[in-house]
N, C-alpha and C positions, 0 to 999 in steps of 0.2 A: 057507244059511238064507233063504226068500224074502220080501220086504219087505212089510208087509201094508198093502194096497189104500190103505186108508185116511190113513197113515201118506205113503206117495205122492199122493195128492191131494191134503194137504194141503200141500206141497213143491209140489207146481207150482202152486197157488192163490197161495202167496207169490211165488215167482218169478216171476210172471205182473204180481203186482201190482207188487211192487219194476221189474221192468222197465215197464213204465207208467208208475210215477214215474219213472225214470231219465228216459224221454220224456219227459217231461212240465216237468222238468226243462232237459233240454237244450233242447226248446223254448220255454222260457223263456231260457234261457243265450244262445242265439244267434236269436232274434226279431228283430234289425235284417237279419243276413244270411238268414234265410228269406223278410224280408220284401221284400226285392234279388230270389231269386228267385222266389217265390211275392208278386207284387204285391196278390192280392186278398185273404192270408190275413191284411191289414191289419186290416180291419174286425171278422173274428174279434177278433186280438190285443186290440182296444181295448174289444169288450165282457166280454174276461176279463178286464182291469185295471178295467176297470167293479165288475167283482163283488168284484173281487180288491184294490183303492185303490191299484193302478202305476198306470205312467205309457208310453207307447209316443212312446217318442222317432225324431224322424226317423233317417234310414239314414243313416250316416256310413263308406262305401265309396271310399277317396280314391284307388284303383285307378278307378274308371268317370268322376272327374271330370279333364278334358284343357283346359291352356292354349289357347287358338284361334288365340290374339293374343296382345302383347308388345311395349311402346315404353317405351323410356326416355328420353327428352331435356330438356335447356336450351331452354324458350323462350323465355325473353331471353336471346341472345347477353353482351348485357352484364352478365350477374349468371348465371356458370355453375356456382354453387355453388347455385343453386336451380333443381329437377330435377323435371318430371311424371314419373309412372308410371303406365302404359296396362296394365290386364291384360282378357283377356275370354274368361271361364271359364263350360263349357260341361261337361254334366250330364249326363252320356252313361246312367245305371243308367234303368230303366224308373220309377222310385220318386220322389218330391220326398227329397231329402235335404236335412242340415243344411248350413250356409255350415260353410266350410273356413277352416282359418285360412292364411296363407302363409310362404313366408321368401324375404327378398330380397336378396343376397346381392352387393354389389357389388365389382367386380373390378379389378387395375389389365391392361396392356397386358400381360403377361405372364401374364396369368389368376389371379394371388394375389389371396387376399382381402383386403380393406381392408378392407370393414366388412358388416355384416350384423344383420340387424333381423326379427325377427317382425314381423307384423300379425297380430293378432284379428278377428273381425266386428266387431264393436263397432267398431274402428277404420275400417274403409274401408265401412260400413254405416250410417251416421250420413245422409251426403248421396242414398238410394237409397233408395224404397219399397220396404223388405224387408219382408214380414210368412207368417211361415210360414216357407217353406226355399227353396232351390230347386228348379223345377217338373221333374219328367223331362224331358227336352228343349231346356231352357229356358239361357241364352247370359246370364252375370251379366256389367256389362259395370264394370270396379273404375278410379277416376283417383284419384289420386294425390298430391299438391304436397308435396315431400322438399327440406329444406333440409341439403346435405350441408358445410358452410363450406367447409372449405380441401381436402374431397375432394377430387380431379380420374379418376372413375371412366372407365374406358374398356368396361368391359364389366359384362354383368351377369346372377345365376344368380335364378329361382324356383323354389320347390318347395314344394308344396299338401300340407297335410297333417289332419289332425285330432289337437288336442294330447289 
C-alpha cells in the first residue's frame, strides 16, 4: 500500500527540523572545540549567546598548551627547604585560552613521588597582570616560591590540565 504524499512530506519536514535542532545542540555543546577549529566563529557565538543569555567561555584545550621550559632550584643554599619554581607555558592554539591549572610532583632520587600539589590559576596569577586569558601564541611565565620543609626533592614533574 503506497504512503500518501502528504504524510511523507510531514515526516520529512519533522525529520529535517529534528536534524536542525540536533545540529544546533551539538554546536552549542561543542562550542569550545569549534571555536578552536574555527576561531572566526567566536563572534557568532557571542551574538547568539547575547540573545539567548548564555556565556561564551574561553577555550580549554590542554593539548594546545606546552611547557616550554621549567626549573626548580633552591635560591639560597643555606635554606634548602625553600625552592623556586620557574615555568614557561605557551599557548599553541589559534585562539585565546583560559589559564590552566598545573600539578607539581616532587620526586626522590628513585623517581618515587614524595609530594604532589595542584596550583590553580588564582594561586600563580596573583603576581601577574592576567586580564582575560592566555592569548594565542603567547607565553606565560610562572614564578613561585615554595617551602618544602624537610622534603629533599631530587626531581620533579609538571602536568598541565583543566579541572
